[in-house]
Legacy VTK file of the C-alpha trace (Angstrom):
# vtk DataFile Version 3.0
C-alpha trace
ASCII
DATASET POLYDATA
POINTS 118 float
-31.429 31.366 43.987
-30.175 28.401 41.981
-33.310 28.215 39.861
-33.077 31.877 38.870
-29.514 31.364 37.600
-30.611 28.295 35.630
-33.568 30.161 34.152
-31.351 33.097 33.154
-28.949 30.786 31.332
-31.831 28.921 29.648
-33.282 32.211 28.377
-29.867 33.148 26.966
-29.754 29.831 25.089
-33.258 30.352 23.688
-32.367 33.879 22.568
-29.101 32.690 21.010
-26.955 34.724 23.350
-23.644 33.583 24.801
-23.910 31.754 28.097
-21.464 31.887 30.986
-18.612 29.438 30.587
-17.481 27.312 33.495
-19.379 26.271 36.582
-20.973 28.087 39.469
-20.570 26.535 42.894
-23.238 27.644 45.326
-23.016 27.278 49.099
-26.630 27.842 50.115
-25.832 27.878 53.850
-23.432 30.801 53.529
-25.111 32.258 50.448
-21.716 32.159 48.795
-21.113 31.855 45.042
-17.885 30.747 43.404
-17.372 30.793 39.654
-15.087 27.986 38.505
-13.490 28.415 35.109
-11.290 26.040 33.190
-8.939 26.311 30.259
-10.007 24.841 26.962
-7.625 22.481 25.242
-6.766 24.274 21.957
-6.063 20.915 20.270
-9.392 19.328 21.244
-11.988 19.520 18.457
-14.814 19.608 21.002
-13.301 22.275 23.276
-11.954 24.578 20.590
-14.144 23.959 17.533
-17.333 22.616 19.138
-17.375 19.588 16.793
-19.193 16.716 18.482
-18.292 13.980 15.984
-18.017 11.251 18.604
-21.619 11.719 19.703
-22.814 11.086 16.155
-20.694 7.987 15.511
-20.990 4.566 17.029
-17.375 3.687 17.796
-16.240 0.117 17.352
-13.604 0.525 20.030
-13.128 2.378 23.252
-12.273 6.034 22.757
-11.083 8.612 25.260
-12.123 12.225 25.609
-9.705 15.069 26.285
-8.695 14.957 29.892
-8.201 11.208 29.689
-10.427 9.946 32.494
-13.673 9.485 30.532
-14.044 6.756 27.916
-16.864 6.086 25.470
-17.965 2.805 23.970
-21.110 1.521 22.288
-23.276 -1.447 23.169
-26.183 -3.086 21.413
-29.628 -3.023 23.017
-28.951 -1.197 26.279
-32.441 -2.163 27.559
-33.136 0.978 29.525
-36.376 2.950 29.592
-35.024 6.379 30.542
-32.804 8.539 28.323
-29.848 7.446 30.449
-29.098 5.346 33.502
-26.150 5.452 35.891
-24.538 2.205 36.946
-21.720 3.109 39.319
-18.928 4.756 37.286
-20.799 4.014 34.046
-23.559 6.010 32.378
-25.593 4.087 29.793
-27.593 6.035 27.199
-30.697 4.863 25.378
-28.886 5.036 22.008
-26.278 2.513 23.192
-23.477 4.922 24.069
-21.793 4.353 27.385
-19.459 6.674 29.244
-17.022 5.230 31.753
-15.037 7.197 34.308
-11.764 5.335 34.842
-8.056 5.980 35.340
-6.946 3.872 32.380
-8.289 2.191 29.253
-7.687 -1.215 30.846
-9.743 -0.236 33.913
-12.494 1.165 31.676
-12.709 -2.105 29.735
-12.829 -4.105 32.986
-15.645 -1.913 34.335
-17.613 -2.213 31.113
-17.360 -6.005 31.105
-18.328 -6.103 34.787
-21.364 -3.799 34.657
-22.624 -4.122 31.091
-23.059 -7.090 28.798
-21.440 -6.095 25.478
LINES 1 119
118 0 1 2 3 4 5 6 7 8 9 10 11 12 13 14 15 16 17 18 19 20 21 22 23 24 25 26 27 28 29 30 31 32 33 34 35 36 37 38 39 40 41 42 43 44 45 46 47 48 49 50 51 52 53 54 55 56 57 58 59 60 61 62 63 64 65 66 67 68 69 70 71 72 73 74 75 76 77 78 79 80 81 82 83 84 85 86 87 88 89 90 91 92 93 94 95 96 97 98 99 100 101 102 103 104 105 106 107 108 109 110 111 112 113 114 115 116 117
């Protein structure tokens, strides 16, 4: 069930067709599907214009994404073998980017210094 939905969306991507926006929540026990949609922020360059500038840059400081609870920073030599690795509320990527889920910038900085050597 889940795999067939994933395959359908992957084929759409390969063919250059539009894919379904939002998320699909599947309750396999009840065989129940729920489509969850969300509103795009019209002022966010990622949401509205699909410009992913922050993924291409290596920020010198902590930046926040729209929504405010995810922060990105960059570290030197992350020393991980996989493409990414989760460390609690932090995800470290091979290219040195780190994403931190936190309620404030101060909390994000504290988590980074606790889990990752900058």
